[in-house]
N, C-alpha and C positions, 0 to 999 in steps of 0.2 A: 628624248630620242625619237619618239613618234612624230613630233613636230618637225625635227630635222629631216626625217625620212620623207615627210609630206613635201617639204620645201625642195628637197633633192628630186623627188619625182616630178614636180612641176617644172623644175629647171632643166632636168636631164632626160626625162622620159615623157614629154608632153604627149607624144603619140600614144603611149600606153595608157595614160590617164584618160585621153579622149575615148579610147576603145573600152576601157574598164574603169569608169569613175568610182566604182565601189572600192578599188584599191586605196585611192586617196581618202575616200570617206572613212574607211576603217582607221587610218592613221590619224586623221583629224579628230575622230571620236575618241580614240584612246588618249589623245593629247588633251582632251577636254575642250577642244575648239568646236563648240556646238553649232555655231553659225556655218563654219566651213564644212563640218560633217553633214549638216542638213542640206546644204547646196549640192554636195556630191552624191549623197544617198538619193536625193530627189532625181538628179540626173541619171543615176544608175537605174532607178525604177522606170523612168521614161524610156531609157535605152532598152531595157529588158522587154517592155511592152512593144516597142517598135520591132523587135525581132521575135515577137510572139512567144516570149518566155514569161508568161503571166505568173507562174508559180514563183519564179525568181523575183519578179517585180514585187510580189506581196512582201517578201522578206525585206527588200530595200525600202519600200514605203513604210513598213513597220519601224525600221530604224530611223527614218526621217521624222516620223511622228514623235518618236521618243526624244530625238534631239530638239524638235520644235517645242515640246513641253518644257524642256529645260530652259529655253529662251523666253518662255512665258509670252508677254505681250510685245516683246521687242520685234521690230521689223514687220509690223502689221500682223500681229499674232492671229487674230480671229480669221482673217481672210486666208492667211497661209494655212492654218489648220483645216479650214473647210476644204481647200483644194487638195490637201494631202489625204484627208479622209475620203474624198470623192475618188481620187486616183486609186486608193486602196479598194474602194467599193467596186470600181470597174474591173480591177484585176480579179477580185473575189468572184464576181459574176461569171467570169470566164472559166475559172478553175473549180469553184465549189458550188456553182448554181445559184439560183435566185432566192433560196430560202435558207441559206447558210446563216448560222448564228453569228459568225464573225461579220457577215455582210450586214445583218441587222444592227450590230453594234457600231459598225463603221458609219452607217447612214444616220443613226441616232447622234453620234458624235459630230457628224457633218451638220446636221440640223441645228444642234445647240450652238456650234461655232458660227454658223451663218446668221443666226438670230442676233449676234453681236456686231454684225456689219450692216451697212446701209445699201448694199449692192443688190439690186433687184435681180440681175442675171444670175448671181451666185445663189440666191435663195431659190430661184426658179430651177437652177441646175440640181440642187438638192432634191426638190420636189420631183423632178423628172427621174432622177436616179432611184428615188423611192418607189416609183411605179412598179418595177419588176418585183420588188419585195412585197408590195401590197397584193399584186396579182397572184404571187406564189402562195400567199396565205389566204386567198379567197376573199379579200376585202376590197372588192371592186367599187362598191358604192362609196366607201370611205375615200378611195382615191379620186373618184369623180368630184367629190366635195373639195378635196385638196386642189385639184387642177382648176376647178371653177373659181376658187378663191384667187389663184395666181392670175388667171385671165382677167378677173374683175379688178384686182388691185394693181397689177403690174404690166398689163398688156401694152400700154403706151410707152413703157420704159424698156421694153425688151426688143431685141433684134428679131427679124422674121424667123430665123432658125429656131429660136427659143419658143416663139409663139407656135410655130409649126409643131415643135416637140410636144407642147401641151395638148394641141388638138389630136396629135397622133396617139398619145398615151390615153386621152379620153376615148378615142376610138377603140383602143385595145380593151379598155374596161367595159365598154358597151359590147364588144365582141364576146368577151368572157361571160357576160350576162345574157347572151342570146338576143341582144337588141340590135339586130343587124342594120336596120335602116339608120338608126342613130350612129352606128359605127361607120357606115359608109359616108354619111354627111360629114362627120368629123375628119375622116381620112381624106376626103376630097379637099377640105380646107387645108389640111396639113400638106398634101401634095402640091397644091397651088403655091403655097409659101415656099416649099422646097425648090420648086421649079424656078423661083425668082431669087434663089440664094446661091451664091457661088459655092462650088463643091468644097473649096478650102475653108469655108466658114460653117460647114455642117457640124452638128453636135452628135454626141453618142446617145443612143437609146438602147437599153438592154446590153450595153457593151459593144454595140456595132454602129456603123454609120446610120443616121436617122432615116435615110432614104430606104435602106434595106428593111428595117423593122416596119416602116410605114407600108411599103409595098406588100410585105408578107401578110399583114392583117387586112389590108385593102382587098387583096386578091381573094382571101378566104371569106371575107364578108360578102363580096360581090357574088361569089359562087353560091353561098348559102341562100341568098335571096333570089338567085336565078338570073342575075345580070351576066350571062355567060360571055357575050361578045366583048363587053367592056373589060371583063376580067382577063380574057385571053389576050386581047390586043394590048392592054397596058402592060401585061406581064411579058409578052413577047418583046416589047420595046425595052423593058427593064433587063431582060436576059442578055440583050446586046452589050450591056456594059460590064458583064461579069469578067470578061477577059482583061478589063482595065483595072479591076480591083486588086490591090496589093496585099492587104492584111489577111492572113489566113482565117481569122475568126469571121471576118466579113465575107470571105469567099464561101466558107462553109454555110453561112446563113443564106447567102444569095443563091447557092445551089439548092438549098432547101425550097426556096420559092420556085425555082425552075422545076424541081422534082414534083411539086404539087401540081404544076401545070401539066407535066407529062402524065401524071397519074390521072388527071381529069380527062385528058385526050386519048388515053390508052396507048401512049408511046412508051411501051414497057421496056424495050431494049435500052432506050435512052435513060429511062428512069433507073434501071439497074446500073448503068454505067455511072451516072452522076451520084447515085446513092453511095457507090463504092468510093467515089472521090471524097464525099463528106466523111466517110468512115476513115479513110486514109489520113486526111488532114486532121481530124479530131483525135485519132490515136497518136499522131506525131506530136501534137501540141497539148494534149490533155484536156480537150474540150468535152467534158462528160455529157453535157446537155445535147450538144450537136451530134455526138456519137450515138446517143440514144435515138435521135431522129433518123440518122443515116441507116441504122440497123432496121428500124421499123419500115422505112421506105424501101429498103432492099427486100424486106420480107414481103411487102405488097407486090413488088416486081416479080420476085421468084414465084410467088403463088400464082400470079397471072400467067407466068411462062411455064406452068406445069409442074413446079416443084413446091407443092403445097406444104409438105412437112418441113422442108428447109425454110420456107417462108414463115411458117409459124414459129420456128426456133429463132429466127432473126427477130421477128416482132416481139417474141417473149424476152429475148435479151435486151432489146430496146426498152421494153416496159420495165424490166428490173432496174436498169440504169436510171430511168426516169423516176420511178418510185423511190429510188435511193436518194433523190434530191428532196423528197418529202414536200413536193409542191402540189398545189391544188389546180392552178390554171392548166388547161389542156389535158389534164389527167383523164377525165371521163372520155374525152375524144380519143385519146390514145388507147384506152381500154376498148373502145368500140372498134378501133382498127384491128386489134388482136382478136376480139370476139367474133368479128365477121369471118375471119379465117378459121377459127375454131369451129364455128357452126358449119362451115363448108366441109370440115373434116369429120363432122359428126360428134365432136367432143363437147357435148352440150352441158355437162355438169361443170366442166372447167369454165366455160363461157358464163354460165349462170353465177358462179362464185365470184368471178371478176366483176360482173355487173353489180353484185351486192356492194363491192367496194366503191364503184362509181356512184351508186345510190347514196351511200353514206356521205360522200363528199358534196353531192348536190344538196342534200338535206341540211348539212351543217354550214354551208356557205351560200354565196349568191352566184355560184358557178352554174350557169344554166344553158350554155351554148350547145351541149351535146345531149340535153334532156330527151328530145324527141328521138334521137338515134338510139339511146339506151333502151327506150321502150320498144322501138321497132325491133331491135335484136331480141328482146324478150319475146316478141311476137313470133319471130323466126324459130326460137327454141320451142315455143308451144306448138307451132305447126309441125316441126320435126318430130315432136313427141305425140303427134296425132290428137292434140287438143285443139281442134280447129275452131271451136267456139271461143276458147280463150285467146287464140291467135287473132281472131277477128276483133275481139274487144281491145286487145293491145294495139293492133294496127290502127284502129279508129282513134284510140287515145293519142298515138304518135302523130296522126294526121291533124287532130285538133290542136295539139301543141304547136306543130309546124305552122299551121294557119295563124295561130295567135302571134307567133314570132315572125311571121312573114318569111319563113324559111322554105321557099318553094322546092329547093333541091331535096330536103328531107321529106317533104310531102310527096314528092315524086317517088322516092325510094319506098316509103311506107305504102303508098297506093299501089305500086307495082306488085309488092308482095301480098297485099290484101286481095288484089284481083285474082292472083293465083289460088289463094286459099278459098275464095268465094267460088271459083270455078270448080275446085275440088268438092265443094258442097253442092254443086249443081246449080249455082246462082250466077252463071256467066253474065246474064243480062243485067245483073246488079253491079258487077265490078267493071265490065267492059266500058260503059260510058264514062265512068269516073276516071278510069285510066286514060282514056282518049282525051278527056278534058284537060287533065294536068299535063299531058304531053303537048297538047296544042298551046298551052299557056307559055311554053318556052319559045320565045321568038329569037332564035339563034341560027346562025349558019354553021355552027360547029357541032359535030356529032360527038358529044361527050359520052363517056362510058355508061353513065346512068340512063341517058336517053336511049342509047342503043339497047340496053337491057330491057327497058320498058317497052320499046317497040317489038322486041322479040317476044315478050310475054303477050302483048296485044295480038300479034300474029297467031300465036297458038290458040287464043280464045276464039278465033274465027274458023278453026279447023273442025 
């Protein structure tokens, strides 16, 4: 009867089958027609992803995988299974985040299946999809080894889009490790290849179009090292394409890139507006990771616009969602975002306890991108507690780490706060030339918020 229903649906309700392939998939599966069921469960999963229903897609891909297992090696089993597990992984990234246990299993299954094929691009795709999981578990060095192996063994066999993906994911790993110059070098190679690749041939990184993921980490790496003009100008060009992006997940991530630019330039009204858009899209489609970013960014905007307590609450909610993903990458940085606001509000014990969590992650993994910032905020806490000697020691340590990592932006922040503390100790002549030197080291036409804050402190030292 299920087979007869399936035949009737195809003959009489082709339009309904086209819109809802899961109807036909169900009847083929109940009839024991595993090949037919597989075809339509897979179509249903793809259709669900196209309409941003990733949770629904997970169920459809799970059914397709079950049917594929029953077919064993019929119809190119290894390749088919690899692609199904990768499709499942992409949906899981959007719904459950990058450290989901199910995501880990899906990637392991994809890796095993891909090993039974001779397809270089498919094996590369598995490696690229594994990147987010490696980053989430703080295994950046392991991922660099994996990406280097792919570039060494398969680069000549891969299309530019895939080679770009490898360079971009390498750049992300270097970013997480605080190796900004290496990150920028890798991202430049990735962007050059993307520019020569038709948009229709782009691949996914972290569940989104590779251009978006690459621009996000390229911008943040450039900012950290102090290449402000290149960061602003490349991101302003990128922002122009947001209106043409169709997929909600891509839109949310692209808006995150724009929000980072607005935060840098102090465009707080626009930051507030676009953070609200990220929140709305993420709540509608269940994008927990993007929602956490939207809340944190709205918190920064609110705090700058005079609503410090509301900003802290937003940033706290964002942090709770982020920590619920149990990921390592970007977590110390996110903690620093919140702690900066808590220190402004005089909530020093809360900030200190959060920094303890960040310290534990840094010690246990190779996540070092926010190391200098964590120590700088410790210095702020010491200064607010009238431990000026301890504050100076911590600021000097943050500056030393920043210099070692070539993180000029973080050096600027720590030096600005050091100069204020030194002035409070009566050592203006010691802090003033150091602050002036780091300000002058920024060759930019853009007045970013950190430079404006530094110049304000410098002015007060002359009074």
